C-alpha positions, 0 to 999 in steps of 0.5 A, a space after each residue: 774292053 767289056 768292063 770299060 763299056 759297062 762302066 760307061 753304061 753305068 755312068 749313063 744310067 746314073 746321069 739319067 737317074 739324076 736328071 729324073 730326080 732333079 728335073 730342071 725347072 724352066 728358068 722363067 718359072 724358077 725366077 718367078 718363084 724367087 720373086 714371089 717368095 721375096 714379096 711374101 713371108 710367113 706370119 708368126 707361127 707359120 713355117 710354110 716357106 721353110 722348105 723354099 730353099 732355092 739350092 734344091 729342086 723348087 718342085 719339092 717346095 711346099 705348095 708347088 706342083 710341077 709337070 715336067 719343067 713347068 709349075 702347074 699349081 701354086 697353093 701358098 700357105 699352110 692349108 691346115 685350119 688355124 694356120 696364121 697364113 702369109 703376109 706381103 703382096 702377090 708379085 706381078 711375076 706370078 704372070 710368068 708361070 704360064 702353065 699355072 692351072 691352080 692358084 690359091 693363097 690361104 687366109 692371112 694378111 696379104 695386101 695390095 692390088 691383084 697384079 694385072 699380069 694374072 691375065 697372062 695365066 691362060 691355063 688358069 682354072 682355079 683362082 682363090 685368095 680369100 680372107 686376106 686384105 687384098 684391095 683395089 679393083 678386080 682387074 677386067 683383064 681376068 676376063 682373058 682367062 677363058 678357062 677359069 672355073 672358080 673365082 674366090 676373092 671373098 672376105 677382102 677389101 676389093 672396091 669398084 665394079 664387077 667387070 663385065 668381062 668376068 660375067 662373060 667367062 664361058 666356063 665359070 662354075 663358082 663365083 665367090 666375091 662376098 664380103 668386099 666393098 664392091 659397088 655398081 650393078 651385077 653384070 650378066 653371067 653367061 656361063 651355063 656351067 655356073 652353079 654358085 654365085 655369092 655376092 653378099 655383103 657388098 654395096 651392089 645396086 641396080 636391078 637384075 635383068 630376067 636373063 642375067 643368070 643362067 638356069 644352071 645356078 643352084 646357090 644364089 646369095 645376094 644379101 646385104 646389098 642395095 639391089 632393087 627391081 622386080 625378081 619374079 621373072 628372074 627367079 622363075 627361070 632358076 629351077 635348079 636352086 637349092 639355096 636362095 638368099 636375097 635378103 636385106 636389099 630393095 627388091 620389089 614386086 611379087 614372089 612367083 609361086 613357082 619358086 616354092 616348088 624348086 629343090 630349095 632347102 633355105 629361102 631367105 627373102 626378108 627385108 625387101 619391098 616385096 608386095 602382093 599375095 603369096 600363093 604356092 601351087 602346092 604344099 611347101 617342103 622347103 625347111 626354112 622360109 623367111 619372107 619377113 619385113 616386106 609388104 606382102 598382103 592377102 591371106 596366109 596360104 595353108 600350103 605354108 603349114 608344112 614348113 618347119 621354120 616359117 617367118 611371115 612377120 612384119 608384113 600386111 597379111 590379113 584374115 584367119 590363120 589356117 587351121 592346118 598351122 595349129 595342127 602342125 604346131 601342136 604335133 611339133 612339126 612346125 618349130 618356128 611360126 612367126 606371124 607378129 606385126 601383121 593384120 591377122 584377125 584370129 587363130 582357132 586354137 584352144 586357149 588351154 593347148 600346150 605348145 611343145 617346148 621345141 616350137 615357138 609361136 608369135 602372134 603379137 601385134 595383130 588385129 586380135 588378142 593372142 589366145 595362148 602364151 607365146 615365145 616372141 623375140 624381144 624385138 617384137 615389142 611389148 604391145 600384144 595387139 594392134 590399135 583398133 583404129 589401125 585394124 578398122 582402117 585396114 579392113 575398111 
């Protein structure tokens, strides 16, 4: 009798072990994974789906992560650099994986629209489908994903406006929608956790309200759009910025001096319609500052002489170049100083002075004859000085 009890106990332990090793996935999740697999395939050279054998436990599939009987993360495609990625479409059955917290697809050739059923993923925190060929509009229903923190749909073919509901998501920290065909205005972003907003290379237009972005933003890139209006009140609030690129837009108005005190490492405001003098309150410690191709005027502030790479060309600056620029240029602490195409009248530098080979100075097309040999970019043209009539008219 004791032997028989031992046999039953051993059988019970084996059964428990079997159930633990081969946990039964929720049938709804199982069928959703099957539908997703049918709508996607490996591109030539990719073997991502080789492990997706539905006669075995789906929780052991490549890219599938489970908690008990539910799928909580789905990373589709080989994440290694250079992997060919996947082709096909994202099946609407994705919405059945209701415990999903993370969803990503590696770069490849996934096409089609984003399924409306994504709005059913109430636990989703991370959503990234970058560098594919996803088209259509961003579903406004994504605004129902109240816990979403990262949204990366960059380098696709998305069109239409950025839904207001996306901007209203309370937990967003990273929004990366660059390199699409999005149009319309930039909605207000309300999340005080937002640190990165990248909307460059779209067709966005209109102006940004002073309170449209939270002060928590550290990385802001809106370049290569058609955005307009003043930005001084907006930028003055963003004192956590460490990267700012508003280039190639139609922004106007003044540049707030306060922005030069922010912890920015790269400031790109070139090719807009910014006007007025630029007066930083103290020495500028930003390594790269590009204010070129605007309508900035007045004298160049000596506070800029501590910038390593300074682009002030193609503006309306007047007067003498401050002597502190010459000092920092000759000791090679300034690497690039582009002042061409302004209305500057002089620079105090010895004509025999040798500018270090690591530094570049361009003074072409100003109201003076450049006193030293210069290394100017080809696009500066061949004219050394501005016509006297233009200089007289400007000084008028």
